[in-house]
N, C-alpha and C positions, 0 to 999 in steps of 0.2 A: 384558597380552591389554584388546580397550576394551569391553564393555559395549555401545558404538552408537556411531557412524561414523559422526557429520554433517556431510553438504555442503551452504556453508551460513551463515555467520552476522548475518544480517538478522532480524528478531523472529522467525519461526513457529522456526528449527533454534536458536535465542538460551534463547529460554521452554522449550523443551524441554531446551535444555542443564541450564542454570538446576531445571528440574523432576525434570528422572529424576538429575540432582548431585542437589540438595542434599531434593529429596522423597525421592526412592529410596535413595540408598549408590550410586551406579549412575560406574564411569569410561566419560569422553567425552570423547571426538581430532573436537572441528568444527577442519574444515578450508572452508577459502572462498581463490576464487581473486585474490580479490583484496588489494591490503594493507593490508584492511583488517575490521573489528566493522561491523558496525551496520545494511552493507546498504543501502537507500538512502535509509537513515535518520540514516547516515553526517550527523556537521556536522567541522566546524572549525575553528582561530585561522588565518582566511590571516596575508601579511605585514604587514597594517596594524596584523595583535590584530582583526581582528573577526571573529568567531562565525556562519561561514555551511555553508550545505546543501551542498556536492557539489551532490550530486543534485536541487537544486529546492528549495522548500516541502518539509518535512512539520506538517502540522495537527493536534494530538493532537485530539480530541473524541471522547465517546465515550456512547452511554444508560448504560452496563454498568455495575453500583457493579462487579462482582467482576474485571472487566478493572484498572479504577480504583484499585481498594483492588490488585491485585496487583504494578500497574508502582510503584506508592509502596512499592514494598520496596524502589526502588533507585536513584529519585528525589527530592527535592524537587522543588512543582512554581508555575510563576509563573502568576498567571490573565492569560488570553489570550482577549478572541474575535473571531476570525476580523472581517475587512473589507473588499471586494470591490467596487471600477470597474470598468468600461465603457466605456470611448473613440465612442461612441456620438454620430454626425451632431456630430462636433467638440462634445462636450462632457463629461462623468464625469461618471455618471453613476450610482447603487448597483445593482450586481448578486449575488444574483437581483432579479430582477427586482420591488420592492415601488409602495407610493404615492408616494415620492416618485419614483421610478424615471419610473413613468409623470408626473404634475404639469407637467416641469420636458421628457420631452422635448416631450409640448405644449401645454404652457403651460397647462395648466386648474393647477382651485385643489380636485375633486373630492375627497373626503373620503371613508375607509376604506370606507361604506356605497355612497355613488356610484361607486368604481372601481371595484368588484365586477360594476357592471349593467358599465360601460364595457367591461371583459375581456371578459365576460358575451356582447357584440353587438359583441366581434372573435372572439369565437370562434368555427372552426368544428364545425362536428358530424359527431364520427368512428362509425360500428356499430360498429368493431371496431380495437379498440389495439393495433394489431404491429409501427407501428415507432416511430425517436425521434420527426420530424415528426409523424405523429400524435399524435405526445405535448403536443409541442408547441403546435399550431393549435389541437389540441383545447385547449386553455386560453384563450391569449393572440392566437393567430389566423393570420394569412398575414404581415400588416406586423413584427406583434414577431421572430419567426420568424425572418424577413432576416435583421433587425438585430443579431438577438443569440444567435442559435441557427448557422445555416446557414452562411457565415462558416468560424467560431469550427470548428464542429464536422468540414466540412470539409480544413482547414490542424492540426484532433488526430488523423482517424485515417483525412483521405485516399483518401476514401468520402460521398457524404452521409448530411443523415438518415435519409433513404427508402431510405439500405440497410440501416441500426443500427439491431437486437437494439431494442426501447421502455427495457426498463432508464438508459439511456446516458440522453441528457435526462432523465429521468423522476429524477434523480440531481438537479435543482432546480429547486426550490421556484420558485411563487408568492403574492405574498403581499399581502393587498389588505393590511398595516398600515403602520405605517412602522421594524420593526425593519430592519437594516442588517448586523444581523449573516446572515452565511455561510453553518454552520451555527444550530440553537437545540438540541443538547444539549446531558443533564445534570451533564456536563462536558466542562471543555475546556478544556486548561490546553497552559504548554507544560514544559519537563523547565526546573530553575530554571541546572541547568549545562550540558543542553543534554544531546541522543540520546545521544550516544558515552563518553559519561560514566556514564547510565542502565545500557547496557550496559558498560562496562568493568563496573559493581557489580554488573551481574547473571549473570558470567561467570564474580566470584573468587573458583573456588570449586578447592583441588587436587587436586578428583577430575577438574575440568574439563581439559584443550590446544587448544590453537590453532594453525592451521597456516594463514599464508595462504602468497598467490602462489602456492592450491597447486591444482593438479590433479585431483579423486578418485581417479580416475580413478588414478592413476601411483600409489598408495599401493596402494587401497584390497586389490592383494593382497599384497603387501607387512606390511601392518599389519592383528592378528588383532582383529578387533569377533564381537559378536555378532549386531549386530542395526545398520537399518543406517535417522536417517533422513535424508529427501532433498527438499530445494524450491528443486529448479531450475527448469529445464523438461522436463515430461514423456518430452516428443516426444527430446530429445536422450538422454534414457535410454535412453532402447530405438533412443541412433542410427539418429533419425527415422525405424519402421519399415513406417509409412502414411502417410508424406510431412512434410512442415513442419511445423506449428500458426502460423499470424499471426497479429505481434506485431506493434507498433508500437511507436518507439525516438521519443531524446529526443536533442539536443543541445542544450549549455548555454554559453553565454554570459557566464558575469562578471566584473565591472568594479570599482574602488573610485572612488573621485569622492571630488575634495580641499568635499566641503559637508559638513554634517550633517546635509542635508537631499534625493533628490532624489524623492520623488513622493509623494502627499498623501493616500496608500493601503497599504497592505500590499503589494499587490495590484492594479496594472493587466492588467486585458483587453483585447487588442486584435481583437475579433471583426471585422472586417474591412479593416485596414489592418494594414500592413511584415507578416512570413511568419514573423515571430513572433505564442504566440499570449498570452503575457503578461509582464509584468516585475514581481518579486519583489522588497522593501529589509526585507534581515535586521531590523533595529537593530526596525522595528516588532516580531516573531517576537521573537526573542529580550528585547527593553526595555534593548539594551546601549549605553553612556553615550559616544561614542567622537565625534571630531572629526571625523571622516569618513565615508565611507557605502556597503556592497557593496550591486548589486543582479544580481542575473541575469536575461535571456532567457533564453526556453526555443521549443527552435525541432523540432515533431515532424519525426519522416523516418519512410520504410524498413525502415530501418538504419541496425544498431547495435544494443547491448542491447538485449535487449528485457525493458518495462517493464511494456505495457499489452496483453493477453490481446484479438482483436478480435471483440468478441459479433457474433455473425452465426450465423444455425441451423445453415449446412451447417458449420461451425466447432466446432458443438456438438455434432455429427454425428463426424468426427474424433474431437474428444477421448474422444469414448464410446469408440472403439477401444482409444484409447490405457488409457483408463482401466480398458475389461475386461482390459488386459497388467499395470498397477496393481494390480488387484485379486485378479491372480497369482501374485502375489509377498507374501507375508505376513511375508516374512523386512522389506521397504520400507515404510516408512511415509514418503506423499505429503502435503507437511505445504503449501498457501501459496501465493500467489496464483500464483506462475507454474509446480510443479505441478498442481494441484489447476484451473488453465486459468481462473480467477476472478477478478472484479477485485472484487478483496475493500478495502480501508482497512485503518488497521494496529491500531487497537480489530476488527477480524473478527480477521485475524490469529492476534492473539495467541488469541482468544477458541478460535478451531479450534485453533492447540499446546494450548489447557489441559485441550479435550474430546482429542484428540487418546493425549497423554502420560492420562488418566483412562482412558478403553481401555486405550493400552501396559500401564496400574496394573493394571485389572480383569481380565484377561487375564491377565497372567500367576499372580495370586489363585489363577484358576482353578485351572490350568497347575499351581499346586502344587499343588492340593491334590487336583487329579488323580495326577498324580505322587507325594507323597512316600512314602505309601506304594504297592506294585507288585505288590502280591499276596505278597512273602515279604518283606515290610515291613521292604525295603530301598529310601535314596533312586536317582532312578533319574533319567538324564539323556538331555536335548535338543539338547545341544548342539552345532554343531559346533565344532573352528576355524578361521577361513578362515583359509592361510599362514604367515611365520613370526612369532616377534618383534621392534619393528624402536620402538628407546629412541627417548622422543618430549621434549622439551624443553620 
C-alpha cells in the first residue's frame, strides 16, 4: 500500500515525494511516462561526454532563501550569472535591453541618466496595459519593440504580442545601467553536478519507488494508494471534458562541434531571422572543460509535448472550468505548471510544491485531531483501499 501515487518526476512531483517520504515517513510511488526522472530539467552526458540539457537550457535563479536552502540539501552549487545576446541589425547586443544595447544600436554615447530620457522619448503612452505589446511599447517604444520583441514573440507563442497577456513580456526588464545579467535574483547558481544528480539525491529514500516509461492510467487501478499528486496537464486528467487547453511546444536540435567554443555568450536570441528562437551553448552553463562543445537550437511549435501554457483571457476562462473540477477532487493534489496552467519558473514550482506539502501536513493533523477520538475512545479510519497490491521494485 502506497500513501501517495505521484504522477510526474519533475520538480513538483519530486519535491513532494521527498517531503512526504523524508518529512512525513510516507510511502510514495512516482510514475513518469518518460524514461528518466527530473522532468524538463533532465540533463545527461552525450556521446562526446558533454553535459547537456535535453529539453533546452534550465537556469536556476530565485529570490527565495527557503527554496535555495531546500535544494541545497541535495546539491552543491556552481556560481553562474546568466547572460544573453540578441542578434539585431547584424549586431550581437545585450538582452535585456540596457545602456550598452542602446548605445551600440544607435551609435550613441549616452549615460545612464541620458538613456532614461532617450527611452522616455521613444515610449508610447498607454492608458491601460492589457497586452504584451502594451508592456513593451509603453517602456521602449515601437522601434525597439519591432527589433527585439514582436517577431520573437510570434515565433515563441504563435501569436502576436497584441494577442497575449501582459505577463509574457513583463518578465523581461529594461535597464538604464550596464547590468547585462539576464536575471538579478539574490540566488543564481547551477547544480554543480547537474540537475539529474540533484534529483537522484532528492529521491534517494527507501520509501520512494519510481516507475519510468509508465502511464499512470495503466497502473492506478492495480496499485493501491491513498491519495494522488498529479503534475501533468489538467485537461488530460479530466479527459478533455471541456476541450483542450492550448500549449506551446518545442523541438530541439542538438549539435556537437569540434571546437572549444561556438558562440560568445551562453545564449544568443534570434528575434528576426531563422525559424529558431535561440541557440544555447551548454559549457557556459555547466563550467565543463572539454575540447568540443555542444549546442541546441530551439524551434517553437504548436504540436508536441506541452511546455508553455498560453496566457490569454479565453484560456484562463477554460482553465477555470478545469480548476472547478480539480477542486472537487480532494483526493488529488494538482501541482506544477501543467496541472495549474501557469507559466512558472523552477523556483516557483518548488515553492508551490513546498506550500502544498505544508497544506497536506496541516490537513492530516486536523483529521488526526478529529478522528483520534470518535466518541468511544477508538481510532476511526477514513482510508479507502483502491485496487489490489502489486509488488514494485
